[in-house]
Backbone as CSV, one residue per row, in Angstrom:
resi,resn,N_x,N_y,N_z,CA_x,CA_y,CA_z,C_x,C_y,C_z
1,UNK,10.375,4.590,14.309,9.280,4.417,14.174,8.534,3.434,14.369
2,UNK,7.572,1.805,14.607,8.024,0.538,14.798,6.737,0.626,14.309
3,UNK,7.181,-0.737,12.978,5.390,-0.491,12.033,5.334,-1.799,12.495
4,UNK,3.261,-1.951,12.476,2.722,-2.456,13.121,2.798,-3.635,12.846
5,UNK,3.291,-4.610,14.078,3.125,-6.639,13.395,2.169,-7.167,12.586
6,UNK,0.803,-5.972,12.608,-0.931,-6.822,11.953,0.117,-7.235,10.202
7,UNK,0.039,-6.091,9.546,0.244,-5.670,8.713,1.602,-6.303,8.075
8,UNK,1.284,-7.130,6.926,2.478,-7.187,6.063,3.234,-6.507,5.358
9,UNK,4.571,-6.542,4.315,5.353,-5.515,3.599,5.573,-5.788,2.868
10,UNK,5.923,-5.463,1.210,7.060,-5.500,0.629,8.003,-4.176,0.861
11,UNK,9.508,-4.868,-0.458,10.388,-4.354,-0.338,10.457,-3.072,-1.270
12,UNK,8.887,-3.112,-1.625,8.730,-1.628,-2.510,7.796,-0.903,-1.272
13,UNK,8.071,-0.764,-0.101,7.441,-0.238,0.450,5.814,-0.062,1.089
14,UNK,5.212,-0.771,0.085,3.845,-1.440,0.570,3.393,-1.362,1.485
15,UNK,2.013,-1.666,2.317,2.069,-2.980,3.656,0.614,-3.672,3.352
16,UNK,-0.268,-4.228,3.601,-1.393,-4.891,3.467,-1.889,-5.290,5.005
17,UNK,-2.971,-5.158,4.959,-3.853,-5.385,6.382,-4.396,-7.006,5.719
18,UNK,-3.592,-8.401,6.126,-4.892,-9.248,5.045,-5.987,-9.319,6.521
19,UNK,-6.510,-9.739,6.160,-8.346,-10.625,6.420,-9.077,-11.556,5.323
20,UNK,-8.863,-12.575,5.880,-9.408,-13.921,4.932,-8.800,-13.327,4.172
21,UNK,-9.401,-13.582,2.786,-9.132,-14.143,0.996,-8.903,-11.920,0.779
22,UNK,-8.953,-10.762,1.538,-9.333,-10.022,0.959,-8.304,-9.174,2.371
23,UNK,-7.402,-8.612,1.694,-6.166,-7.280,2.228,-5.924,-5.463,2.064
24,UNK,-6.442,-4.962,2.311,-6.116,-3.409,2.766,-4.839,-2.871,2.305
25,UNK,-4.700,-2.725,1.445,-2.642,-1.526,0.414,-2.917,-0.499,0.742
26,UNK,-1.667,0.279,1.324,-1.834,1.869,2.151,0.139,1.350,1.345
27,UNK,1.065,2.866,2.253,2.201,2.431,2.168,2.794,3.777,2.961
28,UNK,3.893,2.967,3.029,4.689,2.564,4.719,5.153,4.002,5.555
29,UNK,5.265,4.210,5.811,5.596,5.752,6.999,6.989,5.686,6.600
30,UNK,7.282,4.970,6.437,9.318,5.317,5.249,8.540,5.693,4.248
31,UNK,8.183,4.960,3.507,7.800,5.724,2.502,7.689,6.985,1.751
32,UNK,6.175,7.014,3.279,5.551,8.439,2.586,6.190,9.347,2.913
33,UNK,7.997,9.249,4.087,9.157,10.224,4.933,10.106,10.788,3.393
34,UNK,9.947,9.437,3.094,10.933,9.610,1.266,10.096,10.801,0.345
35,UNK,8.673,10.221,-0.001,8.459,11.008,-0.288,7.179,13.093,-0.094
36,UNK,7.492,13.210,0.899,7.835,14.369,1.464,6.060,14.808,0.631
37,UNK,5.868,15.691,1.213,4.100,15.921,1.599,3.403,15.865,0.033
38,UNK,2.569,15.023,0.036,1.888,14.417,-0.577,0.876,14.890,-1.051
39,UNK,0.287,14.401,-2.274,-0.551,16.242,-2.925,-2.075,15.199,-4.004
40,UNK,-0.925,14.508,-4.219,-1.997,13.657,-5.321,-1.757,12.353,-5.309
41,UNK,-3.039,11.852,-5.152,-3.636,10.195,-5.479,-4.297,10.103,-5.829
42,UNK,-3.143,8.357,-7.155,-4.483,8.485,-8.417,-4.804,6.835,-8.831
43,UNK,-5.261,6.205,-8.484,-6.033,4.621,-7.692,-6.882,4.035,-9.188
44,UNK,-6.526,2.779,-8.624,-7.958,2.879,-10.010,-9.269,2.571,-9.481
45,UNK,-9.713,1.664,-11.230,-11.505,1.860,-9.790,-11.359,0.051,-10.005
46,UNK,-12.577,0.212,-9.273,-13.242,-1.490,-9.019,-13.656,-2.262,-9.811
47,UNK,-13.086,-3.411,-9.731,-12.596,-4.507,-11.137,-11.515,-4.927,-11.687
48,UNK,-10.734,-3.983,-11.178,-9.531,-3.638,-12.373,-8.659,-5.241,-11.160
49,UNK,-8.570,-5.671,-12.560,-7.626,-6.902,-11.366,-5.773,-6.485,-11.666
50,UNK,-5.075,-7.103,-10.723,-3.313,-6.993,-10.619,-3.045,-8.070,-10.053
51,UNK,-1.235,-8.002,-10.684,-0.518,-9.093,-10.309,0.305,-8.616,-9.459
52,UNK,0.316,-9.254,-8.920,1.718,-8.697,-7.300,2.944,-8.577,-8.279
53,UNK,3.386,-7.060,-7.648,4.115,-6.249,-8.360,4.079,-5.298,-9.240
54,UNK,2.737,-5.713,-9.510,1.836,-5.299,-10.745,1.898,-3.204,-10.255
55,UNK,1.728,-2.314,-11.187,1.344,-0.719,-10.540,-0.575,-0.615,-10.530
56,UNK,-0.641,-0.307,-9.366,-1.830,-0.114,-9.650,-2.692,0.858,-8.859
57,UNK,-1.363,2.319,-8.923,-1.779,3.559,-9.709,-0.017,4.142,-8.865
58,UNK,-0.534,5.716,-8.224,0.909,6.510,-8.388,0.397,7.544,-6.931
59,UNK,1.206,7.597,-7.065,1.017,9.178,-5.391,1.741,9.666,-5.937
60,UNK,1.611,11.170,-5.783,2.468,11.971,-5.921,2.817,13.035,-5.056
61,UNK,4.074,13.402,-4.676,4.454,14.742,-3.412,4.794,15.425,-4.414
62,UNK,5.337,16.729,-3.713,5.535,18.002,-4.561,7.633,17.576,-4.938
63,UNK,7.422,15.974,-4.327,9.358,15.836,-4.732,9.354,15.535,-6.223
64,UNK,8.099,14.370,-5.844,8.528,13.136,-7.240,6.535,12.691,-7.437
65,UNK,6.626,11.360,-8.011,6.016,10.730,-8.054,6.048,9.190,-8.445
66,UNK,5.537,8.681,-7.569,5.996,6.815,-7.662,4.885,6.228,-7.849
67,UNK,4.917,4.856,-8.505,4.272,4.165,-8.585,4.078,3.084,-6.859
68,UNK,2.360,3.021,-7.251,2.177,1.421,-6.319,1.700,0.436,-6.793
69,UNK,3.250,0.016,-6.091,2.469,-1.751,-6.773,1.843,-2.351,-5.742
70,UNK,1.080,-3.446,-6.022,0.582,-4.821,-5.483,1.113,-5.837,-4.704
71,UNK,1.485,-5.429,-3.633,1.879,-7.129,-2.684,1.602,-8.101,-3.451
72,UNK,0.147,-8.040,-3.742,-0.208,-9.809,-4.023,-1.424,-9.566,-5.328
73,UNK,-1.405,-10.471,-5.716,-2.336,-10.594,-7.065,-3.598,-10.637,-6.894
74,UNK,-4.644,-9.862,-7.780,-5.608,-10.370,-6.961,-6.620,-9.057,-7.506
75,UNK,-8.234,-8.616,-7.582,-9.624,-7.881,-7.784,-9.542,-6.709,-6.700
76,UNK,-9.581,-6.064,-7.228,-9.832,-3.552,-6.655,-11.229,-4.511,-6.468
77,UNK,-11.453,-4.863,-5.319,-13.118,-4.509,-4.883,-13.550,-3.682,-4.257
78,UNK,-12.759,-2.685,-3.265,-12.633,-1.231,-2.911,-11.763,-0.596,-2.972
79,UNK,-12.346,0.894,-2.995,-10.851,2.156,-3.218,-11.764,3.010,-2.303
80,UNK,-10.389,3.449,-1.658,-10.739,4.904,0.077,-10.433,6.120,-1.481
81,UNK,-12.075,6.151,-1.695,-12.059,7.454,-2.829,-12.265,9.041,-1.789
82,UNK,-11.593,8.638,0.072,-11.365,9.698,0.971,-9.808,10.761,-0.096
83,UNK,-8.876,9.569,-0.267,-7.707,9.629,-0.164,-7.252,10.942,-1.360
84,UNK,-8.548,11.111,-2.440,-8.556,11.696,-3.705,-9.287,14.040,-3.050
85,UNK,-9.892,13.276,-1.895,-9.891,15.219,-1.321,-8.976,15.104,-0.234
86,UNK,-8.260,14.229,0.692,-7.185,13.928,1.012,-5.790,13.843,1.137
87,UNK,-5.666,13.743,0.109,-4.060,13.023,0.570,-2.863,12.985,1.623
88,UNK,-3.574,14.050,1.712,-1.938,14.500,2.750,-2.357,13.434,4.177
89,UNK,-3.455,13.145,4.273,-3.669,11.784,4.779,-2.420,10.798,5.460
90,UNK,-2.617,10.480,3.920,-0.740,9.522,3.763,-0.392,9.705,4.634
91,UNK,0.189,11.085,4.634,0.786,11.468,5.568,1.095,11.210,7.270
92,UNK,0.324,12.336,7.833,-0.255,12.538,8.639,-0.624,10.331,9.547
93,UNK,-0.652,9.935,8.791,-1.425,8.680,9.365,-0.798,7.131,8.649
94,UNK,-0.190,6.598,7.964,0.301,6.736,6.814,-0.340,4.243,6.779
95,UNK,-0.061,4.085,8.707,-0.763,2.615,8.885,-2.028,2.945,8.551
96,UNK,-2.523,3.964,8.721,-4.202,3.533,9.031,-5.260,4.262,7.578
97,UNK,-4.262,4.633,6.324,-4.274,5.441,5.205,-4.876,4.682,4.146
98,UNK,-5.552,3.255,4.004,-5.647,2.575,3.217,-6.010,3.131,1.500
99,UNK,-4.727,2.851,0.820,-5.945,2.902,-0.218,-7.197,2.266,-1.375
100,UNK,-6.836,1.103,-1.634,-7.631,-0.269,-1.566,-7.379,-1.789,-1.249
101,UNK,-8.746,-2.233,-0.977,-9.021,-3.263,-1.007,-8.586,-3.761,-1.758
102,UNK,-7.919,-5.549,-1.904,-7.549,-6.834,-3.215,-8.402,-7.176,-2.264
103,UNK,-8.997,-8.381,-3.411,-9.348,-9.711,-3.730,-8.660,-10.641,-3.901
104,UNK,-7.790,-11.188,-3.013,-6.194,-12.529,-3.178,-7.176,-13.477,-4.407
105,UNK,-6.553,-13.501,-5.039,-6.601,-14.584,-5.799,-5.453,-16.076,-5.802
106,UNK,-4.369,-15.757,-5.536,-3.076,-16.235,-5.331,-3.158,-15.918,-3.882
107,UNK,-3.364,-16.537,-2.647,-3.500,-16.553,-1.409,-2.183,-16.411,-0.639
108,UNK,-1.048,-18.005,-1.255,-0.127,-17.970,-1.108,0.963,-17.245,-1.102
109,UNK,0.794,-16.240,-1.711,1.698,-15.070,-2.444,1.972,-14.065,-0.724
110,UNK,1.254,-14.127,0.309,1.300,-13.588,1.212,2.486,-14.331,2.349
111,UNK,2.645,-15.140,1.801,3.800,-15.645,2.881,5.077,-15.562,2.638
112,UNK,5.433,-15.439,1.167,6.787,-14.627,1.042,6.784,-12.956,1.410
113,UNK,5.886,-11.820,1.197,6.230,-10.640,2.213,6.416,-10.999,3.418
114,UNK,7.749,-9.303,3.482,7.935,-9.502,4.927,7.524,-8.598,6.498
115,UNK,7.820,-9.871,7.100,6.817,-8.456,8.767,7.265,-7.676,9.440
116,UNK,6.971,-7.397,10.140,7.267,-5.833,10.367,8.721,-6.361,11.153
117,UNK,9.693,-6.953,11.957,10.519,-7.294,11.790,11.959,-6.861,10.919
118,UNK,11.541,-7.574,9.784,11.787,-7.918,8.648,12.107,-6.738,7.652
119,UNK,11.252,-5.507,7.802,10.407,-4.650,7.039,11.389,-4.009,7.893
120,UNK,12.076,-3.719,8.991,12.498,-2.292,9.719,13.679,-2.673,9.596
121,UNK,14.213,-3.549,9.485,15.405,-4.525,8.655,16.581,-3.584,7.946
122,UNK,15.031,-3.789,6.701,14.885,-3.341,5.394,15.531,-1.988,5.291
123,UNK,14.707,-0.970,5.975,14.322,0.122,5.696,15.833,1.524,7.355
124,UNK,16.658,0.052,7.972,17.227,1.320,8.809,18.079,2.243,8.021
């Protein structure tokens, strides 16, 4: 699996797609493979503030429930409500199935995230 070069990654297997001071967040292909069939995604309300590394929700599969960790500090400004009805989209297209959009309050944190090749090395 090639990981998209335009995304940044965490060691907890989230990705973030940064545009200005906003970032869309989802989970990686590796994460969805480890989880198996996703059956439920619990996401925060708009307006929730999270710190880098803090849980912003959970993802549930037939095998396990896992926390979702924020790659950066900020405020949730948009939530992908479509995932509530179709959580299996995470399995089909993990790098297109975003969960939340965050407005970064500490943009410099993004510099510490992994690029695609560093992430690829992590999950080898």
